[in-house]
C-alpha positions as CSV (number, residue, x, y, z in Angstrom):
1,M,59.0,162.4,91.2
2,A,58.7,158.6,90.8
3,T,60.8,156.5,88.4
4,N,60.4,153.0,87.3
5,Y,64.2,152.3,87.4
6,D,65.0,149.0,89.1
7,P,68.7,148.2,89.2
8,Y,68.1,144.5,90.0
9,H,65.8,143.9,87.0
10,L,68.0,144.8,84.0
11,K,66.6,143.8,80.6
12,S,69.6,144.7,78.5
13,P,70.7,142.1,75.8
14,T,74.2,142.4,77.2
15,I,73.1,141.1,80.6
16,Y,71.4,138.1,78.9
17,L,74.5,137.4,76.9
18,V,76.7,137.4,80.0
19,K,74.3,135.1,81.9
20,M,74.3,132.7,78.9
21,V,78.1,132.7,78.7
22,V,78.4,132.0,82.4
23,F,75.8,129.2,82.2
24,L,77.6,127.6,79.3
25,V,81.0,127.8,81.0
26,I,79.6,126.1,84.2
27,I,77.9,123.4,82.1
28,G,81.2,122.8,80.1
29,L,83.1,122.4,83.4
30,G,80.6,119.9,84.7
31,I,80.8,117.9,81.5
32,R,84.6,117.9,81.6
33,A,84.5,116.7,85.3
34,Q,82.3,113.8,84.3
35,K,84.7,112.7,81.6
36,K,87.8,112.9,83.7
37,K,89.6,109.7,84.9
38,P,88.7,108.8,88.4
39,T,91.5,109.5,90.9
40,T,90.2,107.5,93.8
41,G,89.6,103.8,94.4
42,I,90.9,101.0,92.2
43,Q,90.6,103.1,89.0
44,G,92.8,105.9,90.5
45,I,95.5,103.6,91.8
46,I,96.2,101.4,88.7
47,G,98.5,103.3,86.3
48,A,99.6,105.8,89.0
49,Y,103.3,106.4,89.9
50,G,104.5,106.3,93.5
51,E,107.6,105.9,95.6
52,T,108.7,103.0,97.8
53,L,108.8,103.8,101.5
54,T,110.5,100.5,102.5
55,A,112.4,97.9,100.4
56,L,110.0,95.7,98.5
57,D,111.4,92.1,98.8
58,P,108.8,91.4,97.4
59,D,106.5,92.9,100.0
60,G,106.7,96.4,101.6
61,R,105.2,99.9,101.7
62,I,104.7,102.5,99.0
63,R,103.2,106.0,98.7
64,I,100.7,106.8,96.0
65,H,98.6,110.0,95.9
66,G,100.0,110.9,99.4
67,E,98.7,107.6,100.9
68,S,100.7,104.7,102.3
69,W,99.8,101.4,100.7
70,S,101.0,97.7,101.2
71,A,102.7,96.7,98.0
72,K,104.2,93.7,96.3
73,S,106.9,93.9,93.7
74,I,106.4,92.2,90.3
75,D,110.1,92.7,89.4
76,G,111.8,91.3,92.5
77,R,113.6,93.5,95.1
78,I,113.1,97.3,94.9
79,E,115.1,99.6,97.1
80,P,113.5,102.4,99.3
81,G,112.9,105.7,97.5
82,A,112.6,104.1,94.1
83,R,109.9,105.2,91.7
84,V,107.2,102.6,90.9
85,L,104.2,102.1,88.7
86,A,101.1,100.5,90.0
87,E,100.1,97.6,87.7
88,G,97.2,96.1,89.6
89,L,95.6,95.3,93.0
90,D,95.4,92.1,95.0
91,R,92.8,92.9,97.6
92,L,94.4,95.8,99.5
93,T,97.9,95.2,98.2
94,V,99.2,97.2,95.2
95,L,101.2,95.2,92.6
96,V,104.0,97.4,91.4
97,R,106.9,97.5,88.9
98,K,110.1,99.6,89.1
99,V,110.3,102.5,86.7
100,S,113.5,103.8,85.3
101,T,114.2,107.4,86.3
């Protein structure tokens, strides 16, 4: 006895609804990712918080986003381990200001 049942070709409205919801969720996640602030390059560094690896007097090294950068202090001497805020870039040197903890 032959049947026309095909488990991979379901035409139930519930299946269409589930597919539509999944599609809309994926589209929504894509739109959200496009609107998100960049986290790499110049746009991702400026405004980011980091930690000094060496004393900045006024030059030294800092860590931002897990990367080591050359840095220059805007506020004068900053001790190692201090929290800093990236204010700008001068070529490949990050300009930083000490942040109160």
